[in-house]
C-alpha positions in Angstrom: 34.2 -39.2 -4.5 31.2 -38.5 -2.3 27.7 -38.4 -3.7 26.1 -35.0 -3.9 24.0 -34.1 -1.0 20.3 -34.0 -1.9 18.2 -31.4 -0.2 15.5 -32.8 2.1 11.9 -32.9 0.8 11.1 -30.0 3.1 13.9 -27.9 1.6 12.7 -28.7 -2.0 9.2 -27.8 -1.1 10.2 -24.4 0.4 12.4 -23.7 -2.6 9.5 -24.5 -5.0 7.2 -22.4 -3.0 9.6 -19.5 -3.0 9.9 -19.8 -6.8 6.2 -19.9 -7.1 5.8 -16.8 -5.0 8.4 -14.9 -7.1 6.7 -15.9 -10.3 3.4 -14.7 -8.9 4.9 -11.4 -7.8 6.2 -10.9 -11.3 2.9 -11.7 -12.9 1.0 -9.4 -10.4 3.4 -6.6 -11.1 2.9 -7.1 -14.9 -0.9 -6.8 -14.3 -1.7 -10.5 -14.2 -5.3 -11.6 -13.5 -6.0 -13.5 -10.3 -7.8 -16.4 -12.0 -5.1 -16.8 -14.7 -2.3 -16.8 -12.0 -4.2 -19.4 -10.0 -4.5 -21.6 -13.0 -0.8 -21.3 -13.8 0.0 -22.5 -10.2 -2.5 -25.3 -10.5 -1.3 -26.5 -13.9 2.5 -25.9 -13.3 2.8 -23.4 -16.1 5.7 -21.8 -14.2 7.6 -25.0 -14.8 8.7 -25.5 -11.2 7.7 -29.2 -11.0 4.7 -28.8 -8.8 0.9 -28.6 -9.4 -0.6 -26.8 -6.4 -4.1 -27.3 -5.1 -6.6 -24.5 -5.3 -6.2 -23.7 -1.6 -2.4 -23.6 -1.8 -2.5 -21.6 -5.0 -4.8 -19.0 -3.2 -2.4 -18.9 -0.3 0.6 -18.3 -2.5 -1.2 -15.5 -4.3 -2.1 -14.0 -1.0 1.5 -14.2 0.3 2.8 -12.7 -3.0 0.4 -9.7 -2.6 1.5 -9.3 1.0 5.1 -9.3 -0.2 4.4 -6.6 -2.8 2.6 -4.5 -0.1 5.4 -4.9 2.4 8.0 -3.9 -0.3 5.9 -0.8 -1.2 5.6 0.3 2.4 9.3 -0.1 2.9 10.0 2.0 -0.2 7.4 4.6 0.5 9.7 7.1 2.3 12.1 7.0 -0.6 9.3 7.5 -3.1 8.0 10.5 -1.1 11.4 12.0 -1.0 11.9 11.6 -4.8 8.4 13.0 -5.5 9.1 16.0 -3.2 12.4 16.7 -5.0 10.6 16.6 -8.4 7.9 19.0 -7.1 10.6 21.4 -5.8 12.2 21.4 -9.2 8.8 22.1 -10.9 8.1 24.8 -8.4 11.4 26.5 -9.1 10.8 26.3 -12.9 7.3 27.7 -12.5 8.5 30.5 -10.2 11.3 31.4 -12.6 8.9 31.6 -15.5 6.4 33.7 -13.5 3.8 31.0 -13.6 2.1 31.6 -10.3 -0.7 29.2 -10.7 1.5 26.2 -11.3 3.9 27.3 -8.5 1.0 27.4 -6.1 -0.1 23.9 -7.3 3.4 22.6 -6.6 3.4 24.1 -3.1 0.0 22.5 -2.4 1.2 19.1 -3.6 4.4 19.4 -1.6 2.3 20.2 1.5 0.1 17.2 0.9 3.0 14.9 0.3 4.9 16.0 3.4 1.8 15.9 5.6 1.6 19.6 6.2 -2.2 19.5 5.7 -2.7 16.7 8.2 -5.4 17.7 10.7 -4.5 18.5 14.2 -6.5 17.0 17.1 -8.3 19.5 19.3 -9.9 18.3 22.5 -12.9 20.1 23.7 -14.8 19.4 26.9 -18.3 20.5 27.3 -19.9 20.5 30.7 -23.6 20.0 31.3 -25.6 23.1 30.3 -29.3 23.5 31.3 -31.4 25.8 29.3 -34.7 26.7 30.9 -37.2 28.6 28.7 -39.6 29.2 31.7 -42.6 27.8 29.8 -44.7 26.8 32.8 -47.8 28.8 33.8 -46.6 29.4 37.3 -46.2 33.0 38.4 -48.3 34.5 35.5 -51.4 36.3 36.7 
């Protein structure tokens, strides 16, 4: 029987780092505080078998925040679509009940969410204009 293959140190390190990032993401999503999360990484409170230096802990937290941001940006179109559908439902209910104020508010929110209020760019070119008030004393007798 062959001995089990042990992962190389680099593989162990990348696996540990990924576990650390996932734990930090979870803590950040649960409202964790930066200094507490950093301490957890430095004291191995996640139980992954590695105490990180302060610099590495900061880098892991930064990477976890970037991952959260990237996930959010990827999900943003779906979030907008869901919110738009909810607002359409609320608009329909408000309209059916004769509640014009809330129907108008729903329409405004839908317009904001879908980008209907985005400003349009207008280009204007102004040529040099000279205004002469004729304030010289020449020609007055």
